[in-house]
C-alpha positions, 0 to 999 in steps of 0.5 A: 595325366602324363603331363601331370605326372611328369610335372609332379616328378620334376622336383625329385628327378635329381634324386632318382638313380638308375642302378649301376654295375656294383650297386646292391638293390635290397628288395627282399629285406628291410634294413631295420627289420625283417619285413619283406615284400611278403609282409603286410606292409610290403617293402619300400626301396629307396630310388636313390640308395636302393635300400629297403625299408618296412612300413614302420621305418621308411619315414625315418629314412625319409626324415634323415635323408630327405629322399622322397621317392620310393618303390613299394613292392608287395607280394601276395602269396595264395594257395592254388585252387584244388585241381590246379595243374601241378608244377605250373609256374606261379602266376605274376600279375605285373610281368617281371616284377620281383624277377629275382626274389625267392619265395621267403616262406617254406612253401612249395612253389608248385602249390602256391601262386604269387601275385606281385605289385609295384608302385612309386610312392612320393613322401611325405604325401604318400602319392602313389603311381602304379607300375608299370606306367611307361606312357605317363612317366618320364623316360629316366624314371621308367628306366630306373624302375625297370632296372630296380625291378630286374636287378638281382637280389643284393645277396644273390651276388654272395652265392657264386659257388651255388651249384645250381647257377654256376657249376656246369656238368663236365664234358667228361661225365657221361663218357668217362672210361674207368679202368677195371683194375680191381681197385676198391676204396676202403670206407676209412683210413685214406691217405695219399699214395705218394706222400701219405697225407690224410687231409684234402684227399681226392679220388681219381674217377678213372683209376681209383688213385687217392692223392692229395690236393693243391698246396694253399697259401697258408701252408695247408692243403697238400702237395699237389699229387692229384694234379701231377697224376693228371699230368701223367695220365690225362685222367680228368675227373677227381672227387674229394673224399672228405665230403662225400654224400649223394647230396653234395660232392666236390668234383674237379675237372683237371682238363676243364680247370674248374669245379664240375658236376657229374650226374653219374657220380654214384655209378662212378663211385660204385665202380671202386666199391663206394656206395653212397647212401642217400641221407635225407635226414642229415642232408638238405632237410635242415637247410644245410648240406652234410659234408662230414660223411668222411667215411662214406657211411651213415652217421649213427641214427641215434645221434641225429635223433637224440640231439634233434629229439626226432621221433617225438611230438614236440610242442611248438612254442611262439611269441617273444623269445621263441623266434626261429632262424632260417638256415641259409644253407650251412648257416646253423653255426651262426643261428645257434650262437645268436639264439644263445647270445640274445637270451643273455640279459646283457646283450638284450639291454645293450642292443634291444634296450637301446633300439630306437637310439641305435637306429636314430644314430645309424649311418646312412647305410644301416646295412653296413653298421654292426650295432644296427644289425645286432639291434635288428636281430635282437628285436627280431628274435625277442619281439614276437613279431615273427613268431606268431601262432598259426591261424585257423586255416594253417592249423587245419593244414597242420592237421592234414599234412601233420606239419606246420612250418613256422616262418622264422627270420632270415639273417642274410643281411646280418651274415653278409656284414659279420662275415665280410672279408672273412675267408671262412664265414663268408663262404657257404660251407659249415663252420665251427660255432666256437670260432664264430663265437670268438669272431662275434665277441671280437666284433662286439668289442670293436663296435661297442662305442657309447654302449654298454659292452655286453661282452662283460657277461663273458669276460673273466681273468685267467691267472697263471702261476709259474714256479721255477722248480730249482729256486721255488720262486713264483710269478703270477700273471693275468690275462683276459679270456672269454671261454674255457676250453676243457680237455676230455681225458679219454683215459678217464672214460667209464667204458674204457674197456669197451673203447679198447675193444672197439679200437681193436675191431676198427683197426682190424676192419681197416686192415681187411678193408671191411666196413668199420664197426658201430662206433662206441661213444666215450662216457667221461665224467665231468669231474675228470675233465675239470681235474685234467684242466687244473693239472699242472704241466711242465714246460721245457726250456722255461727261462727262469729270471732268477737263474737267468737260465732255462729251468722248467715248470709252470703251474696253472690256476684259473678263475671261471666266469660265465661260459664253459666250452667243451670240445668233443667228437664222439663223447658223452659228458655228464654236464651238471645243471649246477657248478661250484667252481669256487676252488678254481678262484685265483689266489695271487701271491701267497704267504711264504711265496717269493716272486721271481724277478721281473725280467724279460728273457734275452732274444737269442737268434740262431747264427743262420738267421742273423744274416738271412739269405735273400734271393737277390736275383728274385729281388732284382726281378721285382725291382725291374717292375718299378718297386723299391729294391729294399721293399723287394728284398723284404718281400723275398725275406718275409715270404721265405725265398719262395719266389717272385710270385709270392713276394709280389703278393706281399708287395701288393699287400704292404705297399701302402705302409709308411716303412715300405721302402725302408731297409730290412731291419732284424732284431739283434741280441738283447741282454736281460733287463727290466720287463715292459710291465715294470718299466711302464713303457709301451714299447719293447726294451730295444724299441725295435719294430715288431716282426712283419710276420706278427703284424701280418697275422694280426692285420689279417684278423681285421685290425688296423696296422697302426693299432697292431704295431702299437699292441706288439710293441706294448707286449714285447711282440707276444702275439697272444698278449697283443691280441688281449691288448687290442681288445682292452685298448680299443683303437677308437679311444679318441673317437669315443671321447668325441662321441660319448657326449652324443651317445651317453644316454645310450649306455646303461650303468655297468656294475663296478669292478675291481679292475683298473678303470682303464683296463677290461671290465671284469665282473666278480661274484660267487663261484656257483653257476647254473646251466642255461644253454648248450649248443650240440653238434652232429657230425664228425667234424665241427666244420660240417654236419649240423648245429642245434641249441637248447635254451632254458626259458621260463623254467623249461628247456626249449630246442631251437633247430633252425626255424623250428622252436619247440619245448624240449622233452629230453634235452641231450645235455651230455652231447653238447659242444658249447655250454653256457652257465650263468652265475648265481647270486649269493642268496 
């Protein structure tokens, strides 16, 4: 038999690889679906690419690549028999099979047994070889199988800051000496004792000193006074005050120079009068860590209960469109946005409607293809395959334990793709859902080649009217936007007197170092927000092209399309179910109005910037390392003479640019002239090279340098307009022409619009809108806390709270953070 197996595998030996360092082994999730080893058909791992495929999709990969050998992984989850020893390690039938696979379901490992099996499958005949089979398999195949079975999950490597695996207990934690100096830390109002900064504050656990953290490369952070304090005192441990709960605390050891754990953190904080209250409801129960407890107090119970509709017996719903999303730990910002987007017909048509075609045209590694992963996510949410009603045995469990945890889908592969290279979204921290929405819109815009662009559902034109107060002449301009940010005027609150009284009590409590009073939520009418949005504003130093001198006064008018965004920290706004925004429609030039001349303002540089001071000694120091002198001078200039180290980083980031070694060129005086728009030129009047600072900002967003330079030149180096230009002039225009024939059948017909065919696709229509979804945020900061969304489906409001999907009884429409409205037809 051994000889037979060896001969059988000989033709496939060149295609079987042993995973090397850096290879990712996808043995927990299919590249095209959310099948896993726990699914009925198990998971097939290609022994060449190490990609995972469900039973429905493995044939596609075989036909496309010709790879024939796959490892089939199957996990059987069984509840332990009554009387089994509690806390026992789940049994595994085949030794170390699935060694690094976590249990996908929300089960307690002490209550369930896992039986894992693995086998090699050879396509197309589906010949199966059970594993382990050391005696009968060739040595190379045995080594490859062992390596795959023992490889870490592809996403384990993306969690380097997991406290359970990486951060160790500090050697100072148990022997820390705390001074009896009478220091008591107030519950709020913290500031650095040396520079009075109010952000990035750290409490030294030895003497209670509150000091700022280190300075970051982007200018944020602090002045490093906490580190200076350690150098002066040798007091080693400090805890960050901005995110302080019993479940999570950022503790740093200056002596060990790394983040550490302190098992006695509660006692160490109580020494300075800080009592951390265990907050299970807003800690890890929702799969995320609460880091918004900036005042060391429990957030108001009502906010958590109202937004999540806690305390109510909500009816769970299942089926198409009612699939939950598992919280990966502070990933609810992503889950809520994706739930809303795939409730919109345009996104459903673009990705789910073209599912098979997208899959057929997917690259060899579909885990890195945005369209494939969007289609996979849309199908996972809308198919109903991952949202099935509980079976009879599970219903009994639900009655006995008064709970049933639906399965939901895990977006590990999707999150890894859309957050790749992004400093914020690639972390395990909570993020701003509104920022992620714009980030995803950007990704959709850049990856919709050959597809209907679903961003058309959000895109609208903003009309800006600028009037010179001295000449009364006007100018109208338009730009593309995707959301509308409404101000919330506190002065218009209906409970203003109550707010004033609360503010007085809060200030008094801070002065006397007492606990602050119960917060009061401002109640603001929506009409007041809309009125504040449309109010004209004066702009100082406005340059009038008629006077060719500075004047004042732009007046802004906007046309709203589909989505409406409202920022709030502790606000209640009576958002209406229906909106009529017809009065906000842009009008353009009116009868009797005269236009301002279409001239660009002169570029006037201060005298001290014409001849920049460059630290020549630092430039020479870099040049001695082998870099061109002119490149070194530019590096020193663009990093603000902050030293060779910062300049060296600039050199590393720009050394591949074609003008890297060219002399430093700065813009000079420019007289007023015809504007770029009127002249039809795609460059600034002087055709000068855009500032490196502007290029760096745009390239840091992920845009190619060549496309960034072109956008800045076409918009007279205006960053905001350059970003719009990039969105409406995709870098792949030439590629689109080449691939449009192959993908033309993938694109549905879009609605006609009044815009230029080469410009953005703008849908126009009536000004009436209906609320169909809103995202609520719980916590003091959008960078922490928890997100929940409500979506109107089939005439009923449904709450999506991570993996839990239920009919809503009392949707908290006044406590939303982002609101989504859809246009109503004229009928």
